[in-house]
N, C-alpha and C positions, 0 to 999 in steps of 0.2 A: 503494500498500500505506502503512495505517494503520501506522507504527511502535511505537503504544500507546507514547508518551513523552510525550505533551502535557502542561504543567503541571510536568515536571521540572523542575531546574535544572540549569545548567554552565557552567563553567570551561572556556574555549577559550584558550591560550595563543599567542603569536603570530599573533592573528588580526586584523590590520589589513589583511592582506595575502596573497597568495599561499596555498599548501595551509590555513592557520589560518583563512583568511578564507572558503575553499570549504566547511570543517567548521562555521565558525558557519553560516553563509547556512541551509545545510540542515537544523541543528538548528531554529533560526527556523523554515524553512518547515516543519517536524514540532511546530512548537508549544511547542519547548524554549525557558525565560526563561535568560538569558546573562548573565554575566559575563564581558566580554573583555578581554585584555590586550596589551599591546604597550608600544614604549618611547617613541612618540611618542602626544601627546595629541590633536591635530587628526585625524588617520585616524581614529584610534577611535571621537571623538565625532562624526563626521560618519556612521562604520557604524553605531554604536549607536542612531542617527535613523532611519536610512535601515531596518535592520531591522526596529525598533519599529513605525515608520508602516505597513510593507509587511506584517507576518505579526501583529501585535496582540501582540507579548509584551515582557515586562518585559525591559530590554537595559542593564544597568549597565556598566561600563569601568573598568579601574584603567589608568592608564598610571605603568607601572614596569619595572625591568629584572627580570625574574624569575628569571636566573640569580643574584641576590644574597637573601642571607637578607632585607635590608629590604625587596625588591622581594615575596621570598617571602610575609613576613608582611603586608604590604599586599592582597595578593591574597587571601591566606585570611582577611583580617578581613572585605573586605567582602562574600565569600561562603563562610562558613564550613562550609556544610553542603552542598556539592555531590552531586545525585545522578551525576551525571556530569563526568567528566574528560579534555582531550582535552590532554596533553604535547606540545609543540612548540616548538621555538627552532631559530633560525637557525644553518646549519652552520659549523665550523670552516673556515679557507682552505684553499684546496689549497697544492700545495706537495711537496716534496721531503723525505723523512726526515732529510734534512740541516740542512733550514732551522729547523727544531722543536729548542727545549730544553725545559726543565722548565716554563717559565713557559709555553708556548704548550702542552704536554700538560696542564697543571694547568687551563686556562682551558677547553680543550675537555671535559675529564672533568665539571669543573664544571657547564657548559652542556650538554653531552647523554648527560650520564649521571648523577648526582648531583642536579640540580633536577629531574628526571621523577623518580625514585626518592624524592626529600624530599618532593613535593608527593603523590605518590601514597600516601606513608605515614601522611602528615599526614589524610587523607581517608578513608581504608581503615577506621578506627573507626566511624565515624558510617555506612558504607554495612554492613558489618558487624552493625550497630548494628539499622538499619531493614532489613536484610534485600533489599538492592536496591542495584547500583552497577555502573556502567559505567567503566572507564578506557581510554582510546584511547593510544598512543604513538605519533607520527609520527616514525620512525628513517629508514631507508635504503634502498635495494635492496642497498647495499654490505655491508653486514653478512650478504649470503647470496655476493657475487659482488663482492668486494673491489675498489676503483676504484684503481687505481695514486698517482694524485696526492691521493687525499682519505684519508691514512693517519691522521690526526687523527678524521676521522669515523669512519672503518671502527673503530677501536679504542674509542673513545666508547662509539659506538651499541652495540658490541657486548655491551661490558658492561651496559647497559641490558638488551638481549637477554635476558643471563643471569639477571638481579633476576627478571624476568616470567615466565621458565622456571618459575621454582621460586614464586614468589609467587602466580601466578595459580592453581595448584592448590592451594593453602592455603586460599584463599577461596573458591573456586566454586561450595560446598556451601553457601552463604547467599544465591548471586545474584548474588554480585559478580563480574563479569566482566571479566578484562585480557586485551586482546590488542593486536598492535603491526601499523601499517600502514608497510609499506614501499615508497615512492614511487619508480619509476624517472624519467626525464627527462621534466619535466611543463612546460609555458610560462608559467615564473615568472620571479622576478628572479635565483633561486639558478642557471637554467641558463644565463642569461645570462651570469652571472659566472665561470662556469666555460668557456662557450665562447669568453668572450676572453681566459682562461686558456692553452687548449690552442691557440687560435691564436696568441699568442704566443710558448708553448713550440716551437710545429711550424713558426712561421715563413710562415702560411698565413693568406688572411683570415676573418673570423667567419662569413663564408656558408658558405667552407668547410668551416670546423669542423661549424656548426651542422649541414651536410647530412652529413656524419660521422656525428653522433649518432643523426639521425635515420633513417640508410641501416641503423643495426645494430638499428631496432626492427622485430620482424615486422610490425606494425603500420602502419608507415612512418608515424609519426606522434609528434608530443609529447602526452601526456596533459593533460588540462584540471582544474583547480581545483573545477568543478563535479562533474564525474563521482567525481574523487577524495573530495569532501564527502560525497555520495551515499552512495560506500562507508562512510565513516567513522560517517554517521548511522545506516546499517543496523545496525551493529557497536554502536553505543550503544542499541540497540531492544530492545523484548520479545521480538524472535525472534532473538536472538544469545546466547540463553544458555546453548546446548550449543557455543559454540565458544569454547575456553577456551586460553588461550596460543600461542594462532597466531602467525605471521608472516605475514601477507599481501600479496602481493608486488602491486603496481599499476606494471606496466612494458611494458605492452603486448607480451608474450611475450619480452624480451631476455633473460631468466633462461632459459639451455636447460639442462630436465633435465626428464627422466620424471618423476620422484615429487615435484617442486617443490622 
């Protein structure tokens, strides 16, 4: 399918690996020019060269911590007028409610709520003026089905979800479309960290902990970054203009509900 976005420009945050990288690769495959972001320069440089050579697109990168004001400023200076914004940031650490004080809460809110809100707010005026734009926020399945040990993520990402719910409906009339992608367990570094935490807490092996995760998924497997990226690219396409303010689960059927 032609996604109709060849020649558009996109910012993809946290795109040097994992789900962000999956999104960057599928957007490049669709002919989108990219500005990649991550904290480490070498993986970004390697990925930028690879995507540019494979797909013939212009790929820039900004090595910066986008959860800081300086990082966001650097990213928006490099790409001030994106047609597409994919917000993504690593999730906060797992633990118990008693592990977290004010500092931990502020860090989670800054990374997983305020950063995507501020980036979105920065690019929306240009998108509205041009009459076209796509924003996809990578959040988590935990905003629909809370994960007990991920309280920091549950709360901060839910705040972003609330912002999107209202804002998406305020800007859709100008063909500026905002949606959220909610990943369940995928074969990424994040799931390995959660598996390790579960194994430690329950006194079981990592293999047993991973098997427990997979057995709870009706698809009986972990998701892949490639299929996640393909869904992201579709939401950024010309075909997604009537999908507004939605929270789209990619969890292999793990969330059990008749109405979603």
